[in-house]
N, C-alpha and C positions, 0 to 999 in steps of 0.2 A: 938669950941663948945663942951660943956661938956654934959654928959648924965648920969643920975643916975638911970633911970628906963625905961623899955619897956616891953610890954606884947605881947604874941603871942597866937592866938587861931585858931583852924582849924574849918572847916564847915563839921560836920558829915553827913552821909547819902547822900553824893554827888552821883548822878546817874552815871552809866556807860555811857561814852560818845560814841556817834555813829557819823559816817561821816555826815557832814552837820548840826550837832547840833549848836545851838546858845549859845556859852559859856557865853556871857554876861547875857542872860536870865537865864541860869542855875545857875550862881553865884548869881544873884538877888533872885532867888527862894530859894537857899540854905541859904542865909542871912536871908530871911524872916522866913524860917522854924526854924532857930536858934534864932529868935527874936533879930537879930543883924542888924546893919546898917554900913555904911562906914562913917568915920569921916575925917576931914581935917588932912592931914599929914599921913594917913594910907598908908601902903605898902601892896599891894595885891600880894602874891607870888603864882604862878600857875605852877604846874608841867608840864614839857615839853610834857609828853605823852598825856595830855588832849588836848593840841593844835594839836599835830600830829594826834590823832584819829579824831578830828573834821574836820581836813583838809584832811582826808582820805589818809594819808601818808603810808598806808599799801602796802606791796609788797608781792606777792605770789611767793615763791621760785621756784615753778614748772614752772614759766614763764621765769626764768633766764637761759641764756646760757653762761657758763663761758668761758672766753677768755683763750688763752694759758698762759698768765701771771698769771691769777687767778688760773689756775690749778697748775702751778708751786709753787705759794705761798701757796696754799692749802696743797700741799704735805709737804712743809717746816714747816707750822704752825699747821698741823693736823686739819684743819678746813674744813667745807663744802665749796667746790669750788664756789657754787652759792652765799654763803654769802660773800666770798672773792671778788667775782665780784662786788657785791653791795658795799662793803667797798671801793673798788678802784673807783667806779663810783661816790662816795660821797666825795672823797678825792683828794688832790692835791699832796700828797707826803706820801710815806711809811717811817716813821721815824725810827721805830724799829720793828723787828719781831723775834719770836722764837716759838717753839712748844706751842700752846695754846694761844699765844698773838700776836696781831697786833696793834701797835700804829701808828696812822696816823695823818696828818694835814688835818682836815676837810676843805671842801671848804669854810666854814664860818670863818675859821681862828683858831679854837680851835685845840689843840693837844690832842687827846683822843684815847682810845681803841675802835677799831671796828667802827670808824666813828659814834659812838652813836647809831648804829643799834642794836635793842634789840627785843627779843621774850618774855621777861617776862611781865606778866600782859597784854598780847595781846590776845584779845578775839579769841577763836577758831572759825574757819569757815570751814564748811564741805567741804572736798575735797581740801583744801588749806593748805599750810605751810606758814603762814603769819609772817612777821617781820615788824617792824615799823621804819621808817626813822625820822630824826629830821625835824622840820619845815623848810621851805625854807628861811624865813626871820624873825627870832625871835624878832629882835628889832622893826620891823614894826608891828608885831603881838602885842607886848606890847604897842606900841603907840596907835594903834587902840582900844585895850581893855581899855586903860587908858581914852581915849576920850569918849568912850561909857559909862564907869562907872561914869565919872565926870558929864556927861550930866544927868544921872539918879539920882545921889545922890547930885549933885550941890555942890561938895567939890573938892578941889585940892588934888590929891593923886598920888601915884606912883604904877607902875606894874613891876614885875620881873618874868621872866620865868626861872625856875631853873631845874637842872638835877643833878643826883649823878654820879660822875666820880671818877676813880682812879687817884692818883697823883704820879708823879715821886718822888722817895726817901721816900715815906710814904706808909704804909699798910692801907687798908680800903678805902672805898669811902667817899666822902664828897660832899655836895651840892655846885654847882657853878651857876652863872648867865649866861644863854645863851643869854638872851635879857633883856633890861631894858628901862624904860621910866619914867621920872619924879623924878629921884634921881641921885645924882652924884655917878656913879659906882666906880670910883677911887677917894678916898679922899686924896688929896695932902696936907701933913703936912710939907713939906719942907719950911724952913724959920721960922716956929713957934718955940717958946722956949720950952726947956725941963724943968724938975723940977728945974734946977739950972740956967736957963736963957740962956743956950747955944742954938744956933739955930740948929734945926734938918736939916740934910743935904740930907738924902736919903729916909726919911720915907714917904711911901705912903701906904694907907690902901685900900684893895680890899673890899670896903663897900658892894657892891652888892653881892659879893661872901660870905661874912660873914653873911649877912641876909639870903642868900639862904641856907647856911649850917644850920643855926638855924631853919629855916622853915622845912628843910628836916627831922628833928627829929620828928616833928608832922606828916609830910606826910607819913613817913615810907617807907619801901622797898617791903613789901609783900602785904597782903590782907587788909590793913587798910582802903582803900577807902576814904582817906582824902587828895585830891590833892590841895586843896585851903587853904592857911594859911594867916591870917591877922596879920600884925605886926603893933603895935600901940605905939606911944610915941617917935618915932625917930626924926621927924621934922628936917631932914637934908636938906640943900639947894640943889636946882637942878642946875647943871652947863650946862644943855642942851645936855650932851653927853649920848651915849648909851653904851651897854656892850662891844662894840668893843674897847673901851678905855682900857679895861682890858687885851687885847691881847698883848703879848710880841713879838716884832719884831724878825723875824728869826735870823737876825745878832746878836741880843742881847741874844739869847736863847742858853745857854751853854748846855742844854740837847740835842739840835740838832747839 
């Protein structure tokens, strides 16, 4: 499938999300305020923090009691032992660590720094030291959001939950898909011809990650307040898989 053009636009003025908020309603309101609608084939990219805040995935560090393992790792990484305890509780394996850095295998399968736990753009709360955890099931969140939006707008569309993460061997963060529904996250090109008719042998494109990275440019990392991005013009088929299809098996992961 060839593609010559796609467009992306954010929804400005999106409100600060609070625990219990109806994200579907907020997106519908933001679209109406922007005099926009959703069309068939649109991909709605939603920042992870929006889901986490609505799901009240806040943790007050004052309530965390570090284990002996967390205290030891905190000394080695020069991190707050309470944060390290949270990282361990959200992870299945510590992959690498050094002063200032903890790379872990998150319980959802992603290899990432600090298990995705973050304090940036987290609303202050009097008397608390709050951080935000990743959602418990990003793929299910995307599926539910997709069904809700499709019911409202009566069109077939896709939903991606993205987050910005660092990558092995590269400087800087880039958007990746934590969850996806309605689009083939991994675009398998194996067997298709190259420019000279030779079959491609290993080519697979992380389509959901590429969309996530493009959307993150509009979402920003600071005070932009634009966590929702609509990607239009892709019209890629849906193979029924979710973002877990992007995860490399541990045995195939040379980084680990």
